[in-house]
C-alpha positions in Angstrom: 0.0 0.0 0.0 1.4 3.4 -0.9 2.3 6.1 1.6 -0.1 9.0 1.5 2.2 12.0 1.4 1.4 15.7 0.7 2.2 15.4 -3.0 -0.3 12.5 -3.5 -2.9 14.3 -1.5 -2.7 17.3 -3.8 -2.9 15.1 -6.9 -6.0 13.5 -5.5 -7.6 16.8 -4.6 -7.0 18.1 -8.1 -8.5 14.9 -9.6 -11.6 14.9 -7.2 -12.5 18.4 -8.5 -12.2 17.3 -12.2 -15.4 15.3 -12.3 -15.1 14.8 -16.1 -12.1 12.4 -15.4 -12.5 8.6 -15.1 -9.6 7.5 -13.1 -8.2 4.9 -10.7 -5.4 4.9 -8.2 -2.7 2.2 -8.1 -2.7 0.8 -4.5 1.0 0.0 -4.6 2.4 3.4 -5.8 -0.5 5.9 -5.4 -0.2 6.8 -9.1 -3.4 8.2 -10.7 -4.3 6.3 -13.9 -6.7 8.0 -16.2 -9.0 5.3 -17.6 -10.2 7.0 -20.8 -8.5 5.6 -23.8 -9.2 8.9 -25.7 -7.5 11.1 -23.2 -4.2 12.5 -24.3 -2.6 11.7 -21.0 -4.3 8.4 -20.4 -2.3 5.8 -18.5 -4.7 3.0 -19.3 -2.2 1.1 -21.4 0.5 1.3 -18.8 -1.4 -0.6 -16.2 -0.1 -4.1 -15.5 -2.7 -6.9 -15.8 -4.1 -7.7 -12.4 -2.8 -4.6 -10.7 -4.5 -3.6 -7.5 -6.5 -0.5 -8.2 -8.5 1.7 -5.9 -11.7 3.6 -6.8 -11.0 7.3 -6.1 -12.4 9.2 -3.2 -15.9 10.3 -4.0 -16.6 14.0 -4.4 -19.7 15.2 -6.1 -21.2 18.6 -7.0 -23.6 18.0 -4.1 -20.7 17.7 -1.7 -19.2 20.9 -3.0 -22.5 22.8 -2.6 -23.0 21.4 0.9 -19.5 22.6 1.8 -20.2 26.1 0.5 -23.5 26.2 2.4 -21.9 25.2 5.7 -19.1 27.7 5.2 -21.5 30.6 4.4 -23.6 29.8 7.5 -20.5 30.3 9.6 -19.4 33.6 8.2 -19.4 36.3 11.0 -19.8 39.4 8.8 -23.5 39.7 8.2 -23.1 41.5 4.8 -20.7 38.9 3.5 -22.8 36.1 4.8 -25.9 37.5 3.1 -24.0 37.9 -0.1 -22.7 34.3 -0.1 -26.2 33.0 0.8 -27.7 35.0 -2.1 -25.1 33.4 -4.4 -26.1 29.9 -3.2 -29.8 30.7 -3.8 -29.2 31.0 -7.5 -30.2 28.2 -9.9 -27.6 27.7 -12.6 -24.1 29.0 -12.1 -24.1 28.7 -8.4 -20.4 27.8 -8.1 -19.2 30.7 -10.2 -21.6 33.1 -8.2 -20.2 31.9 -4.9 -16.6 32.4 -6.1 -17.4 35.9 -7.5 -19.1 36.8 -4.2 -16.0 35.7 -2.2 -13.8 37.9 -4.3 -15.2 41.0 -2.5 -13.8 39.7 0.9 -10.2 38.8 0.9 -9.9 37.4 4.4 -13.1 35.3 4.1 -11.9 34.1 0.7 -8.6 32.9 2.3 -10.6 31.2 5.0 -12.8 29.5 2.4 -9.8 28.0 0.5 -8.4 26.7 3.8 -11.7 25.3 4.9 -12.3 23.6 1.5 -8.8 22.2 1.4 -9.0 20.7 4.9 -12.5 19.2 4.3 -11.4 17.5 1.0 -8.1 16.4 2.5 -10.1 14.8 5.4 -12.2 13.0 2.8 -8.9 11.6 1.2 -7.6 10.6 4.7 -10.8 8.7 5.4 -10.7 7.0 2.1 -7.1 6.1 2.5 -7.8 4.4 6.0 -10.7 2.5 4.6 -8.5 1.1 1.8 -5.8 0.1 4.4 -8.3 -1.6 6.6 -9.8 -3.5 3.6 -6.3 -4.9 2.9 -5.8 -5.9 6.6 -3.5 -3.0 7.5 -3.8 -0.6 10.4 -5.5 2.8 10.1 -3.2 5.8 9.8 -5.6 8.4 11.1 -7.5 8.7 14.3 -10.0 6.0 15.2 -13.7 6.8 14.7 -14.3 7.3 18.4 -11.6 10.0 18.4 -13.7 12.2 16.1 -14.0 14.9 18.7 -10.4 15.9 17.9 -11.5 16.6 14.3 -13.6 19.5 15.6 -10.4 21.4 15.7 -10.3 21.4 11.9 -13.6 23.2 11.6 -13.7 25.4 14.7 -11.5 27.5 16.8 -12.1 27.6 20.6 -11.5 29.9 23.4 -12.3 30.3 27.1 -12.9 33.8 28.2 -14.8 35.8 30.9 -17.9 37.9 31.2 -16.3 40.7 29.0 -17.0 38.5 25.9 -20.7 38.1 26.7 -21.9 40.9 24.4 -20.5 39.2 21.3 -22.5 36.1 22.2 -25.8 37.9 22.4 -26.8 37.3 18.7 -26.6 33.5 19.3 -28.2 33.8 22.7 -31.2 35.5 21.0 -31.2 32.9 18.3 -31.6 30.3 21.0 -34.5 32.3 22.5 -36.3 32.4 19.2 -35.8 28.6 18.8 -37.2 28.0 22.3 -40.2 30.2 21.6 -41.0 28.1 18.6 -41.3 24.9 20.8 -42.5 26.0 24.3 -45.0 28.3 25.8 -44.0 32.0 25.6 -44.4 32.8 29.4 -42.1 29.8 30.3 -39.5 30.7 27.8 -39.5 34.5 28.8 -39.1 33.5 32.5 -36.3 31.1 31.9 -34.3 33.2 29.5 -34.7 36.3 31.7 -33.2 34.3 34.6 -30.4 33.0 32.5 -29.5 36.4 31.1 -29.6 37.9 34.6 -27.4 35.2 36.0 -24.9 35.6 33.1 -24.7 39.3 32.8 -24.9 40.3 36.4 -23.4 37.2 38.1 -22.0 38.8 41.3 -18.6 38.0 42.7 -18.4 34.4 41.7 -17.4 35.1 38.1 -18.3 33.7 34.8 -16.5 31.3 32.4 -17.5 31.4 28.7 -16.3 28.7 26.3 -16.9 29.8 22.7 -16.6 27.9 19.4 -16.1 30.0 16.2 -16.7 28.6 12.7 -14.0 29.0 10.1 -15.9 31.9 8.6 -15.7 33.7 11.9 -19.3 33.4 13.2 -19.8 32.1 16.7 -21.2 28.6 16.4 -21.7 27.7 20.0 -21.4 29.0 23.5 -21.4 27.5 27.0 -21.6 29.8 30.0 -20.7 28.5 33.5 -20.4 30.2 36.8 -18.9 29.6 40.2 -21.3 29.2 43.1 -20.2 29.5 46.7 -22.4 28.2 49.6 -21.0 28.6 53.0 -17.5 27.1 52.9 -18.3 25.0 49.8 -18.5 25.7 46.1 -19.5 24.1 42.8 -19.6 25.1 39.2 -22.9 25.4 37.3 -23.4 25.3 33.6 -26.0 28.0 33.2 -26.3 28.1 29.4 -25.4 26.0 26.4 -26.4 26.6 22.8 -25.2 25.4 19.5 -26.4 26.8 16.2 -28.6 24.2 14.5 -26.3 23.9 11.4 -23.4 22.9 13.7 -25.1 20.2 15.7 -24.6 16.5 16.0 -20.9 16.9 15.9 -20.2 16.8 19.7 -19.7 20.5 19.8 -22.0 21.1 22.8 -20.3 18.5 24.9 -16.8 19.8 24.0 -17.9 23.3 25.1 -19.4 22.1 28.3 -16.3 20.2 29.1 -14.1 23.2 28.4 -16.0 25.2 30.9 -15.8 22.4 33.5 -12.1 21.9 33.0 -11.5 25.7 33.6 -13.5 25.6 36.8 -11.7 22.5 37.9 -8.3 24.3 37.4 -9.6 27.0 39.8 -10.2 24.3 42.5 -13.9 23.6 41.8 -14.2 19.9 41.2 -18.0 19.5 41.2 -19.8 20.7 38.1 -23.6 20.7 37.7 -25.5 21.0 34.4 -28.8 22.7 35.1 -30.5 24.1 32.1 -33.9 24.2 30.3 -34.5 23.6 26.7 -31.6 21.2 26.1 -32.1 18.9 23.1 -33.6 15.4 23.5 -30.8 12.9 24.0 -28.4 15.4 25.5 -28.6 13.7 28.9 -27.6 10.3 27.3 -24.6 12.0 25.7 -23.5 13.5 29.0 -23.9 10.2 31.0 -21.6 8.5 28.5 -18.9 10.9 29.6 -19.2 10.4 33.3 -22.0 12.7 34.3 -24.7 11.5 36.7 -28.4 12.4 36.5 -29.4 15.2 38.8 -33.2 15.5 38.7 -35.4 16.0 35.8 -37.7 18.6 34.2 -41.1 17.9 32.8 -43.9 19.9 31.2 -47.5 19.2 30.4 -50.0 21.4 28.7 -53.8 20.9 29.4 -56.2 21.1 26.5 
């Protein structure tokens, strides 16, 4: 099995985007063989009979569009985000429209190229590991249960204090709107008013904010935890956690909660309580699998 080095990765990325090509990869050398007899640079005739060939990594126009869509959703500049979203709303020529819209924002364009390269390179790495496993070899990349670490490719993380709360307010209000669409308005207003007061006023105990930013610069998720002192004891409390819908089901919420807990643990507060309304169904199961224990429940029933 060939060694996947940077040069081969770049060749594969180029071939993946040229969807007019019909090609295979030699498992022994990593050479790309164009299978079209009519192509000027075809290597079809040079292949040895019985040579072990690999079908290339899949990459479709739908994959490309999905990548553009996820990137646009994570752009922090609202003007740029709207421009990119408008480009994606076109019918024909959407890829050219997206590229043209990016040209107006040099820094965002650079982030897009990095984001796209990393996403496609990850696809190649997964394909390579699957090929190795199919041939009885060990994986070269992280095991599937280590996927949390891959979040670092798509997000940047920071742990800060209350001074950063104002920049989290747009996402906080987005969470409020989502809750209002699912729960009675008086209940939502009551809970969110209490949460905002606890976060913004907080008292002497202090506040820890763990924040995830998408590659485009938009805040994708926030966790707010505070220190609580009672007599001679103390504990940490996760007062708020919200991840934008387009970035869910990736383990982002759990990572943010853990970052806040770890910061409080470093401050000498080992006990950490998760006490929030409006958490997604199944969130508790996710937390118990990481060592958390149930601490009460919340129920609601609306009479006819």
